[in-house]
C-alpha positions as CSV (number, residue, x, y, z in Angstrom):
1,M,-64.4,16.6,63.1
2,P,-67.4,16.7,60.7
3,I,-68.9,20.0,59.6
4,Y,-72.5,20.3,59.4
5,E,-74.8,22.7,57.3
6,Y,-77.7,23.6,58.4
7,Q,-81.0,26.1,57.3
8,C,-83.5,28.4,59.1
9,E,-87.0,26.9,58.7
10,E,-88.3,30.3,58.9
11,C,-85.6,33.0,58.2
12,G,-84.0,30.6,55.7
13,L,-80.3,32.0,57.3
14,K,-77.8,29.0,56.3
15,A,-74.8,28.2,58.6
16,E,-72.4,26.1,59.3
17,K,-71.4,23.8,62.8
18,L,-68.4,22.3,63.4
19,W,-68.7,19.1,65.4
20,K,-66.0,17.4,67.7
21,R,-67.5,13.7,66.9
22,V,-70.6,12.4,64.7
23,S,-72.7,11.2,67.6
24,L,-72.7,14.9,68.5
25,A,-74.3,16.4,66.0
26,K,-77.9,17.5,66.6
27,A,-80.9,17.5,63.5
28,T,-81.9,20.5,64.4
29,I,-80.2,23.7,66.0
30,P,-81.8,27.4,67.3
31,C,-81.4,29.3,64.8
32,E,-78.6,32.6,65.5
33,S,-81.3,35.2,64.0
34,C,-84.8,34.5,64.7
35,G,-84.1,31.6,67.6
36,T,-86.2,29.1,65.3
37,N,-85.1,25.8,64.5
38,M,-82.3,25.0,61.3
39,R,-82.9,21.9,60.4
40,K,-79.2,19.7,58.8
41,L,-79.1,19.9,55.1
42,I,-78.2,16.8,52.8
43,S,-74.3,18.2,51.9
44,A,-72.5,16.8,48.5
45,A,-69.4,14.9,49.0
46,N,-66.2,17.3,48.6
47,F,-64.1,14.1,47.0
48,A,-62.1,13.9,44.3
49,F,-60.8,11.1,42.6
50,K,-56.8,10.3,43.0
51,H,-55.2,8.7,40.3
52,S,-51.6,7.7,40.6
53,A,-49.3,8.3,37.8
54,T,-48.6,4.5,37.2
55,Q,-52.5,4.1,36.6
56,T,-52.7,4.3,33.3
57,R,-55.0,1.1,32.6
58,G,-52.5,-1.0,35.5
59,A,-53.8,-5.2,35.8
60,L,-55.7,-3.7,39.4
61,P,-56.9,-0.4,40.9
62,P,-56.2,0.6,44.2
63,S,-59.1,-0.4,46.7
64,T,-60.2,3.0,46.6
65,G,-63.6,2.5,44.4
66,T,-62.2,4.1,41.6
67,S,-61.4,2.9,38.3
68,D,-58.7,3.3,36.3
69,D,-61.0,4.9,33.6
70,W,-60.6,8.3,34.3
71,S,-63.2,9.8,31.7
72,F,-65.8,7.4,32.7
73,D,-64.9,8.3,36.6
74,K,-65.5,12.0,35.6
75,A,-68.6,10.6,34.3
76,I,-70.1,9.6,37.4
77,G,-68.7,12.6,39.2
78,R,-70.5,14.9,36.5
79,D,-74.0,12.9,36.7
80,A,-74.0,12.9,40.7
81,E,-73.0,17.0,40.5
82,E,-76.2,17.1,38.1
83,K,-78.5,15.0,40.9
84,W,-77.2,16.8,43.9
85,K,-78.0,20.2,41.9
86,T,-81.3,18.8,40.9
87,V,-81.7,18.3,45.5
88,E,-81.0,21.5,46.0
89,Q,-83.4,23.1,44.1
90,R,-86.3,21.1,44.7
91,E,-85.6,21.6,48.5
92,A,-85.0,25.7,47.6
93,V,-88.8,25.3,46.1
94,K,-90.2,23.6,49.1
95,D,-88.3,26.4,51.3
96,K,-90.0,29.1,49.6
97,T,-93.2,27.2,49.2
98,V,-93.2,27.1,53.6
99,R,-92.4,30.5,53.8
100,Q,-94.7,31.6,51.8
101,E,-97.2,29.6,53.5
102,R,-96.3,30.8,57.0
103,E,-96.4,34.5,56.2
104,A,-99.9,34.1,55.2
105,G,-100.3,32.4,58.8
106,R,-100.6,28.3,57.8
107,G,-98.0,26.8,59.8
108,V,-97.1,24.5,57.7
109,T,-94.3,22.5,57.6
110,R,-92.0,20.7,54.3
111,D,-94.2,17.5,55.8
112,H,-97.7,19.3,54.2
113,L,-96.3,19.9,50.9
114,V,-96.7,17.6,47.4
115,P,-96.0,18.0,44.2
116,K,-98.3,19.6,41.8
117,V,-99.5,17.6,39.3
118,D,-98.8,19.9,36.1
119,G,-95.2,19.3,36.3
120,S,-94.1,23.3,37.1
121,G,-91.9,21.7,39.6
122,E,-93.4,23.5,42.5
123,Y,-95.1,21.9,45.8
124,R,-98.5,23.0,46.8
125,V,-100.1,22.1,50.6
126,I,-101.7,18.2,50.8
127,T,-105.9,18.9,51.4
128,E,-107.5,17.5,54.4
129,T,-109.0,15.0,52.7
130,E,-105.6,13.5,50.9
131,R,-104.0,13.5,54.1
132,V,-106.7,11.3,55.4
133,K,-106.3,9.1,52.8
134,A,-102.9,8.9,53.3
135,N,-102.6,8.3,56.6
136,Q,-105.5,5.2,55.6
137,N,-103.1,3.9,53.7
138,R,-100.5,3.8,56.1
139,E,-102.3,2.5,58.3
140,A,-103.6,-0.7,55.7
141,A,-100.1,-0.9,54.6
142,F,-98.7,-1.3,58.4
143,K,-101.9,-4.2,59.3
144,I,-100.8,-6.2,56.1
145,A,-96.9,-6.2,57.2
146,Q,-97.6,-7.4,60.4
147,G,-100.0,-10.0,58.9
148,S,-97.4,-11.1,57.1
149,K,-94.9,-11.2,60.1
150,K,-97.4,-13.3,61.6
151,L,-97.7,-15.4,59.2
152,S,-94.3,-16.2,58.2
153,T,-92.8,-16.6,62.0
154,P,-93.3,-20.3,62.6
155,K,-95.4,-21.5,66.1
156,D,-94.2,-23.2,68.6
157,D,-97.1,-25.3,69.3
158,A,-97.1,-26.4,65.3
159,P,-96.3,-29.9,64.6
160,N,-92.4,-31.1,63.3
161,P,-92.0,-33.2,60.6
162,K,-88.6,-34.2,61.7
163,K,-89.5,-35.4,65.1
């Protein structure tokens, strides 16, 4: 039975929800505190490599995805942990920015945020001009993709060289 973490977009409350099946898990649920939507968080996996006592440079590791080099596995785990911490810090900064914007009376979501160019790790709200330009770029890319699909699909009335 999977347990998912949720965080309120308005008040910041975090909660865990146990679902009977993965297919029943919802992307958002109502907040117990303020009633607004809580979104599902990305959680770091709770996983540990289990090496058998006989696997100290044996011929083949078990088919668990682990190697027989414990130091290597620990290094991978530490690297993954650091990367997840970075993701969580970035998400917290985004949530703080959204809360501040909403307190100022603006209807901002995470979709309206872009990183500041000063390298501070903070976010700002996208301007209307930037939003329009991004949408134009998205539409142009979509048209290009559609055009390349038309070029790559064979036509029924095209001459067949094998006939």
